[in-house]
C-alpha positions as CSV (number, residue, x, y, z in Angstrom):
1,M,-13.1,2.3,17.8
2,N,-10.1,4.7,18.6
3,S,-11.5,7.9,16.6
4,T,-12.3,10.7,18.8
5,H,-10.3,12.9,21.0
6,M,-10.2,16.2,22.6
7,H,-6.5,16.8,23.4
8,P,-4.7,19.4,21.5
9,L,-1.9,19.0,19.2
10,P,1.4,19.8,21.1
11,A,3.3,22.9,19.4
12,Q,6.8,21.4,19.7
13,L,7.9,18.0,19.3
14,D,10.8,15.7,18.7
15,V,9.2,13.4,15.9
16,L,5.9,14.0,14.3
17,I,4.5,11.1,12.5
18,I,2.2,11.8,9.4
19,G,-0.4,9.3,9.1
20,A,-2.4,6.8,11.2
21,G,-2.7,3.8,8.9
22,I,-0.6,0.8,9.2
23,S,2.9,2.3,8.8
24,G,1.8,5.2,11.3
25,V,0.7,3.2,14.0
26,G,3.6,0.7,13.6
27,A,6.0,3.6,13.7
28,A,4.5,4.9,16.8
29,C,4.6,1.4,18.5
30,H,8.6,1.2,17.5
31,L,9.4,4.6,18.7
32,Q,7.6,4.4,21.9
33,Q,9.5,1.2,22.9
34,Q,12.7,2.0,21.4
35,C,12.9,5.9,22.4
36,P,10.8,6.3,25.2
37,D,12.2,9.9,25.9
38,K,11.2,11.2,22.3
39,R,8.0,13.5,22.4
40,F,6.2,12.7,19.5
41,A,2.4,12.7,18.1
42,L,0.6,11.4,14.9
43,V,-1.7,13.5,12.8
44,E,-4.2,11.8,10.2
45,A,-6.1,13.5,7.7
46,Q,-9.0,11.2,7.9
47,A,-11.4,11.1,10.9
48,G,-10.0,7.9,12.1
49,F,-7.2,5.6,11.9
50,G,-6.6,2.7,9.4
51,G,-5.7,4.3,6.1
52,T,-6.4,2.2,3.3
53,W,-8.6,-0.1,5.2
54,R,-10.7,3.0,6.1
55,T,-10.7,4.5,2.9
56,H,-11.9,1.4,0.7
57,R,-15.4,0.5,1.7
58,Y,-16.6,-1.7,-1.3
59,P,-18.3,-4.7,-0.9
60,G,-15.7,-7.4,0.3
61,T,-12.8,-5.4,0.9
62,R,-10.0,-7.4,2.0
63,S,-6.2,-8.1,2.2
64,D,-4.5,-9.4,-0.7
65,S,-1.5,-10.0,1.7
66,D,-1.4,-12.7,4.3
67,L,-1.8,-11.1,7.8
68,F,0.9,-13.1,9.3
69,T,3.3,-10.8,7.2
70,F,0.9,-8.1,6.9
71,G,0.2,-7.7,10.4
72,Y,3.2,-6.5,12.7
73,R,5.9,-8.6,14.1
74,F,5.2,-7.5,17.7
75,K,1.3,-8.4,17.5
76,P,0.3,-12.1,16.9
77,W,-2.6,-12.4,14.3
78,R,-5.0,-15.0,15.2
79,G,-7.4,-15.2,12.4
80,N,-7.5,-16.6,8.7
81,P,-4.3,-15.4,6.4
82,I,-6.4,-13.2,4.1
83,A,-8.6,-10.7,6.4
84,T,-11.6,-8.3,5.8
85,A,-11.0,-4.6,6.4
86,E,-12.9,-5.0,9.5
87,Q,-10.9,-7.5,11.0
88,I,-7.7,-5.4,10.1
89,L,-9.3,-2.2,11.7
90,K,-10.2,-4.5,15.1
91,Y,-6.6,-5.3,14.9
92,M,-5.2,-2.1,14.4
93,D,-7.8,-0.8,17.2
94,E,-6.2,-3.5,19.5
95,V,-2.4,-2.3,18.8
96,I,-3.6,1.5,19.6
97,D,-5.5,0.3,22.7
98,E,-2.6,-2.0,24.3
99,H,0.3,0.8,23.3
100,H,-1.9,3.7,24.5
101,L,-1.8,5.7,21.5
102,S,-4.7,7.1,21.2
103,Q,-3.9,10.3,23.4
104,R,-1.1,10.9,20.6
105,I,-3.2,10.5,17.4
106,H,-5.0,13.5,16.2
107,Y,-7.3,13.1,13.6
108,S,-9.0,15.3,10.8
109,H,-5.4,17.0,10.8
110,R,-4.2,17.4,7.3
111,V,-0.3,18.6,6.6
112,L,-0.4,21.5,4.4
113,S,3.1,22.5,4.3
114,A,6.5,21.6,5.9
115,R,9.5,24.0,5.9
116,W,12.9,23.0,7.0
117,S,15.2,25.5,9.0
118,S,18.8,24.7,9.0
119,P,19.5,27.4,11.6
120,E,17.1,26.0,14.0
121,A,17.5,22.3,12.9
122,S,13.8,22.1,12.7
123,W,10.9,21.6,10.4
124,H,8.0,24.0,10.6
125,V,4.9,22.2,9.9
126,E,1.6,24.0,9.0
127,I,-1.7,21.6,9.6
128,Q,-5.2,22.2,9.0
129,H,-7.8,20.9,11.9
130,T,-11.3,20.3,10.6
131,P,-13.4,19.7,13.6
132,A,-16.5,17.8,13.5
133,E,-18.6,20.9,14.2
134,G,-16.9,24.4,13.5
135,D,-14.6,25.6,11.0
136,P,-11.0,24.6,10.0
137,V,-8.3,25.9,12.2
138,I,-4.7,26.1,11.2
139,C,-1.9,25.1,13.6
140,Q,1.8,25.2,13.5
141,V,4.0,22.6,15.0
142,R,7.9,22.6,15.1
143,C,9.6,19.4,15.3
144,N,13.0,17.9,14.9
145,F,12.0,14.8,12.7
146,L,9.2,13.8,10.1
147,W,8.3,10.4,9.7
148,M,6.4,10.1,6.6
149,C,3.6,7.5,7.0
150,Q,0.9,8.6,4.8
151,G,1.2,5.8,2.1
152,Y,1.4,6.1,-1.6
153,Y,-1.8,6.9,-3.0
154,R,-4.5,9.7,-3.0
155,H,-7.3,8.4,-0.5
156,A,-9.5,11.4,-1.8
157,E,-10.2,10.1,-5.4
158,G,-9.2,7.0,-7.5
159,Y,-7.8,6.9,-11.0
160,T,-10.2,6.7,-13.6
161,P,-9.0,6.8,-17.4
162,E,-10.9,9.3,-19.7
163,W,-12.7,7.4,-22.1
164,P,-14.8,8.7,-24.9
165,G,-18.7,8.7,-24.5
166,M,-18.7,8.4,-20.6
167,S,-21.3,11.1,-20.5
168,D,-23.5,9.2,-23.2
169,F,-23.6,6.3,-20.7
170,A,-27.2,5.7,-19.2
171,G,-26.3,4.3,-15.9
172,R,-23.9,5.2,-13.0
173,I,-20.2,5.2,-13.2
174,V,-18.4,4.4,-9.8
175,H,-14.8,4.2,-8.6
176,P,-14.5,1.5,-5.7
177,Q,-12.6,4.1,-3.8
178,Q,-15.9,6.4,-3.7
179,W,-18.4,3.6,-3.1
180,P,-21.7,5.1,-2.5
181,Q,-22.8,3.4,0.9
182,D,-26.6,3.2,-0.7
183,M,-25.8,1.5,-3.6
184,D,-28.5,-1.1,-4.4
185,L,-27.5,-3.4,-7.2
186,T,-30.4,-5.7,-7.0
187,G,-31.5,-6.7,-10.8
188,R,-28.8,-4.6,-12.2
189,R,-26.1,-5.8,-14.9
190,V,-22.7,-4.6,-13.4
191,V,-19.5,-4.3,-15.6
192,V,-16.4,-4.1,-13.2
193,I,-13.2,-2.4,-15.4
194,G,-9.8,-4.1,-14.2
195,S,-8.3,-7.3,-13.2
196,G,-6.3,-6.6,-10.2
197,A,-7.0,-7.4,-6.5
198,T,-10.0,-4.7,-6.3
199,A,-11.6,-6.3,-9.5
200,A,-11.0,-10.0,-8.1
201,T,-12.4,-8.7,-4.5
202,L,-15.4,-7.0,-5.9
203,V,-16.7,-9.4,-8.6
204,P,-17.4,-12.6,-6.4
205,S,-18.6,-9.8,-3.7
206,L,-21.1,-8.6,-6.1
207,A,-22.1,-12.1,-8.0
208,G,-25.2,-13.3,-6.7
209,T,-26.4,-9.7,-5.3
210,C,-26.9,-8.6,-8.8
211,Q,-28.5,-9.7,-12.1
212,H,-25.1,-10.4,-13.3
213,V,-21.3,-8.9,-12.9
214,T,-18.9,-8.9,-15.8
215,M,-15.2,-8.3,-15.2
216,L,-13.8,-6.5,-18.1
217,Q,-10.2,-6.4,-18.5
218,R,-7.9,-5.0,-20.8
219,S,-5.3,-7.6,-20.3
220,P,-5.2,-10.7,-18.1
221,T,-3.6,-10.8,-14.3
222,W,-1.9,-13.7,-12.9
223,F,-4.0,-15.2,-10.2
224,A,-3.2,-17.7,-7.6
225,T,-5.8,-19.7,-5.8
226,G,-5.7,-21.7,-2.5
227,R,-7.8,-22.1,0.6
228,N,-8.0,-19.3,3.1
229,A,-6.4,-20.8,5.9
230,N,-2.8,-21.7,6.9
231,E,-2.3,-25.3,7.9
232,L,0.8,-24.9,9.9
233,A,-1.2,-22.1,12.0
234,D,-4.0,-24.4,12.6
235,T,-1.8,-27.2,13.7
236,L,0.2,-24.8,16.1
237,R,-2.9,-23.3,17.6
238,A,-4.5,-26.7,17.7
239,L,-1.5,-27.7,19.8
240,D,-2.0,-24.6,22.4
241,I,1.3,-23.3,21.4
242,P,1.5,-19.7,22.5
243,H,0.3,-17.1,20.0
244,E,3.4,-14.9,19.9
245,W,5.4,-18.3,18.9
246,T,3.0,-19.4,16.1
247,H,2.9,-15.8,14.8
248,E,6.8,-15.8,14.5
249,I,7.1,-19.3,13.0
250,V,4.1,-19.1,10.5
251,R,5.5,-15.5,9.4
252,R,8.8,-16.9,8.8
253,K,7.3,-19.8,6.8
254,V,5.3,-17.7,4.7
255,L,8.4,-15.7,3.7
256,H,10.2,-18.6,3.0
257,D,7.7,-20.1,0.8
258,Q,7.0,-16.3,-0.8
259,A,10.9,-16.2,-1.4
260,H,10.9,-19.7,-3.0
261,I,8.0,-18.8,-5.3
262,Q,9.8,-15.3,-6.3
263,Q,12.9,-17.0,-7.2
264,R,11.1,-19.8,-9.2
265,C,9.3,-16.9,-11.2
266,V,12.6,-15.5,-12.4
267,Q,14.4,-19.2,-12.9
268,E,11.5,-21.1,-14.5
269,P,8.7,-18.6,-15.2
270,D,7.3,-21.1,-17.7
271,A,6.7,-23.7,-15.3
272,V,5.1,-21.1,-12.7
273,A,2.7,-19.9,-15.2
274,A,1.7,-23.6,-16.0
275,E,1.1,-24.4,-12.4
276,L,-0.9,-21.0,-11.8
277,L,-2.8,-21.9,-15.0
278,A,-3.7,-25.3,-13.6
279,G,-5.0,-24.0,-10.6
280,V,-7.3,-21.6,-12.5
281,R,-8.5,-24.3,-14.8
282,E,-9.2,-26.6,-11.3
283,A,-11.1,-23.8,-9.9
284,L,-13.2,-23.0,-13.1
285,G,-14.2,-26.5,-13.2
286,P,-14.4,-29.0,-16.4
287,E,-17.2,-26.9,-18.1
288,H,-15.2,-23.5,-17.9
289,A,-11.6,-24.6,-17.9
290,H,-11.3,-23.5,-21.2
291,L,-11.5,-19.7,-20.2
292,A,-8.3,-20.0,-18.3
293,D,-6.2,-19.7,-21.9
294,V,-8.6,-16.9,-22.8
295,H,-8.9,-14.5,-19.8
296,F,-6.2,-15.7,-17.4
297,K,-3.1,-16.1,-19.0
298,P,-1.0,-12.7,-19.1
299,S,1.8,-11.6,-21.5
300,Y,4.3,-10.7,-18.8
301,R,5.9,-13.3,-16.5
302,P,4.5,-14.3,-13.1
303,W,5.4,-11.5,-10.4
304,Q,6.5,-8.7,-12.7
305,Q,3.2,-6.9,-11.2
306,R,1.4,-8.0,-8.2
307,L,0.5,-11.6,-7.7
308,A,-3.3,-11.3,-6.8
309,F,-4.4,-14.4,-4.4
310,V,-8.3,-15.4,-4.7
311,P,-9.1,-17.1,-1.4
312,N,-11.1,-20.3,-1.9
313,G,-11.3,-19.6,-5.5
314,D,-14.5,-17.2,-5.0
315,L,-13.8,-15.3,-8.3
316,F,-13.7,-18.7,-10.2
317,K,-16.6,-20.0,-8.4
318,A,-18.9,-16.9,-9.4
319,V,-17.8,-17.7,-13.2
320,R,-18.7,-21.4,-12.8
321,N,-22.1,-20.6,-11.2
322,D,-22.8,-18.3,-14.3
323,Q,-23.1,-15.3,-11.7
324,A,-20.0,-13.5,-13.2
325,S,-18.3,-13.7,-16.7
326,V,-14.9,-12.4,-17.9
327,V,-14.3,-10.2,-21.1
328,T,-10.9,-9.5,-22.4
329,G,-10.7,-6.6,-24.8
330,Q,-9.9,-3.0,-25.4
331,I,-12.6,-0.4,-24.8
332,D,-13.4,1.7,-27.9
333,R,-16.1,4.1,-26.1
334,F,-18.9,3.9,-23.7
335,V,-22.3,3.9,-25.2
336,P,-25.9,4.7,-23.6
337,E,-26.4,0.8,-23.1
338,G,-22.8,-0.1,-21.8
339,I,-19.3,-0.5,-23.4
340,R,-18.3,-0.8,-27.0
341,L,-15.3,-2.8,-27.5
342,S,-12.8,-2.3,-30.3
343,N,-13.9,-5.5,-32.2
344,G,-17.4,-3.9,-32.2
345,D,-18.9,-6.4,-29.3
346,I,-21.2,-4.5,-26.6
347,V,-20.9,-5.1,-23.0
348,P,-24.4,-4.3,-21.3
349,A,-24.4,-2.4,-18.0
350,D,-26.9,-0.5,-15.7
351,V,-23.8,0.4,-13.5
352,I,-20.1,0.3,-14.4
353,V,-17.4,0.0,-11.7
354,T,-13.9,1.6,-12.7
355,A,-11.5,-0.7,-10.6
356,T,-8.7,1.2,-12.6
357,G,-6.0,2.1,-10.0
358,F,-4.7,4.9,-7.9
359,N,-3.6,8.6,-8.1
360,L,-0.1,8.2,-6.7
361,N,0.6,10.7,-3.9
362,V,4.2,11.8,-3.5
363,L,5.1,12.7,0.1
364,G,1.5,13.3,1.1
365,D,1.0,16.1,-1.3
366,I,2.6,18.4,1.0
367,A,4.2,21.6,-0.4
368,F,8.2,21.3,1.2
369,Q,10.6,23.8,1.6
370,V,14.1,23.3,2.5
371,D,15.9,26.7,3.7
372,D,13.2,28.8,1.8
373,Q,13.7,26.8,-1.6
374,P,10.6,24.7,-3.0
375,L,11.6,21.0,-3.0
376,D,11.5,19.1,-6.5
377,F,11.6,15.8,-5.1
378,A,12.1,14.3,-8.6
379,R,15.8,15.6,-8.3
380,S,16.7,14.0,-5.2
381,V,18.4,10.7,-5.2
382,T,17.3,7.9,-2.4
383,W,19.1,6.6,0.3
384,R,18.1,3.0,0.9
385,G,14.5,3.9,-0.5
386,A,13.9,5.8,3.0
387,M,15.8,9.1,2.8
388,F,16.4,11.5,0.1
389,T,19.5,13.9,-0.9
390,G,18.4,17.6,0.0
391,L,15.9,16.6,2.5
392,P,17.1,16.6,6.0
393,N,15.5,14.6,9.2
394,L,13.0,12.9,7.1
395,V,12.2,9.4,6.4
396,W,9.4,8.2,4.1
397,V,7.8,4.5,4.6
398,F,7.5,2.9,1.5
399,G,6.6,-0.5,1.5
400,Y,7.0,-3.7,-0.5
401,F,4.8,-4.3,-3.5
402,R,5.4,-7.9,-3.6
403,A,5.8,-8.8,-0.2
404,S,3.7,-7.3,2.7
405,W,3.8,-3.5,3.1
406,T,4.4,-3.8,6.7
407,L,7.3,-5.8,6.7
408,R,9.1,-2.6,5.8
409,T,7.3,-0.5,8.4
410,D,8.8,-2.8,11.2
411,L,12.2,-2.5,9.5
412,L,12.4,1.1,9.1
413,G,10.9,1.3,12.6
414,D,14.2,-0.1,13.9
415,F,16.2,2.0,11.6
416,V,14.6,5.1,12.4
417,C,15.0,4.4,16.1
418,K,18.6,3.6,15.6
419,L,19.3,6.8,13.6
420,L,17.6,9.0,16.2
421,Q,19.7,7.2,19.0
422,H,22.9,7.6,17.2
423,M,22.2,11.3,16.5
424,D,21.5,12.0,20.4
425,S,24.8,10.0,21.3
426,Q,26.8,12.1,19.0
427,G,24.9,15.3,20.0
428,K,24.1,15.9,16.4
429,R,20.6,17.8,15.3
430,S,20.4,17.1,11.7
431,V,21.1,14.3,9.2
432,M,20.7,14.2,5.5
433,P,22.0,11.9,2.6
434,Q,24.7,13.4,0.4
435,L,26.1,11.8,-2.7
436,R,30.2,11.2,-2.0
437,P,32.8,11.9,-4.5
438,E,32.8,8.5,-5.9
439,D,28.9,8.5,-6.3
440,Q,28.9,11.6,-8.4
441,G,29.2,9.8,-11.9
442,M,26.9,6.8,-11.3
443,S,24.1,6.3,-13.5
444,L,20.7,6.9,-12.1
445,A,17.6,5.0,-12.8
446,P,13.8,5.5,-11.8
447,W,12.3,5.1,-8.3
448,V,11.2,1.6,-9.1
449,R,13.0,-0.1,-12.1
450,P,10.1,-0.9,-14.6
451,D,11.8,-4.2,-15.6
452,N,11.3,-5.1,-11.7
453,F,7.6,-3.9,-11.2
454,N,5.3,-1.9,-13.5
455,P,2.0,-1.2,-12.6
456,G,0.2,1.5,-14.1
457,Y,0.0,3.9,-11.5
458,L,3.6,4.0,-10.6
459,A,4.3,4.2,-14.6
460,R,1.8,7.2,-14.7
461,S,3.7,9.0,-11.9
462,M,7.2,8.1,-12.0
463,H,8.6,11.3,-13.2
464,Q,7.4,13.0,-9.8
465,L,9.6,10.4,-7.9
466,P,13.2,10.5,-6.7
467,R,15.8,8.5,-8.7
468,Q,17.8,5.6,-7.3
469,G,21.7,4.7,-8.3
470,D,23.3,1.9,-9.2
471,R,25.0,1.1,-5.8
472,A,24.7,0.7,-2.0
473,P,23.4,3.0,-0.2
474,W,21.4,4.4,-3.3
475,V,19.2,1.8,-4.3
476,H,15.7,1.3,-3.7
477,L,15.7,-2.7,-3.3
478,Q,12.1,-3.6,-3.1
479,D,13.5,-6.7,-1.9
480,Y,12.7,-8.1,1.8
481,R,15.0,-10.9,1.7
482,K,17.9,-8.6,1.3
483,E,16.9,-5.6,3.2
484,K,16.0,-7.5,6.4
485,D,19.9,-8.5,6.6
486,D,21.2,-5.0,5.2
487,L,19.1,-2.4,6.9
488,P,19.7,-3.4,10.8
489,V,23.4,-3.1,9.9
490,A,23.4,-0.2,7.4
491,P,26.7,1.9,8.1
492,L,25.6,5.2,9.3
493,D,29.2,6.8,9.2
494,D,30.3,5.9,5.6
495,G,30.2,9.3,4.3
496,S,26.8,8.8,2.8
497,L,25.0,10.8,5.6
498,I,26.0,14.1,6.6
499,F,25.1,14.7,10.3
500,N,25.3,18.4,11.9
């Protein structure tokens, strides 16, 4: 795996990419292909590439997006639609290898601060390098442009709410993000708190390896179930169609189908809900089908939060085989023998896993200054969900919640390269969004509109994030169908971007 290097980080760069996860590696490929003359490097806080797929090491870690759209558009995916973390890391390793990126990635380099100087039109970035042996070293880099690919949550620790009595519990409490590699659950009763993609992955992975596993959810989640296979991909592969063609055709078909289901979720949510529930009932089998209405029927419409896919119905199989069960209820407190619910029931546990979400990381938790003034990111207004008023020469890759994150990595890769080429051709050194006179009085909304998407980790941190306006280009659409047409032709000369 590409995770060791001995080359020093250059002190002067055109572009610094922060993060070597799915976004950063994708950004580097686009930059290298479309702007081959740019001097660039990637810095990564972890000791290797992969981001999320390196951080999460709990049993069964897998994508909850299909890899035809979660994979890059330029690198065909050859496996099943839902992939394990190991398969995704292998795919990324190949991309780094094929694009000769290992010389450009600097691991164990954490960005501490970034200061913009208008007179110099450059960023001064302070980075702490922690070598495998020896003391940490501080290095300074000057660059013209920052490409923020560090994701949106803190990799160091997950989010666990504070419940009363946690110190009374006699067993062990673990967050999936800090999964102990020596964890032996043989003969243990495990309770997984949560009902999102992490819980839906963990429960079937633990079922059969421990005495019993219980998914304790405060409220249900919509689940879709189906085979971990793509019939069209299988057919095209059997016909020996070139991998590049297969990848592009299947990708388009997946996006077409996703657009259709999302449209139906808005136009006929009750019909979609009924279909999803029917799928869950069938997967649970006749003896457990009644559980669908009790534990798998949320109060919100499908797709208002991420719709989790259960490949091959493995979560429901575990319930059907009585290796796993689901409990829905509010937690009153932890007690020595497990968890007491508000109705007085006790859920017994030897180990409690809190699959309760992320802590949002805003711009990599980096201290930013613009011309000696500390940045208050929450006062910014976003330009197309990628750039921000008051922040020059910076793009933040924030992917899609409902579609694959990587779709936006690819779109923004094209956009940043187009922007850099435009600046070069005009002889400009800096670019920054600025509200035009006609935009001054527009109403501002949160970074993500709660009626559009409202998971807990966003709701808890929305006050730290920029605002969006009520018209283009000041909106953060979170809509791939629209952005795939809008972003490539986004005007750079409509007065919303100030070049110097």
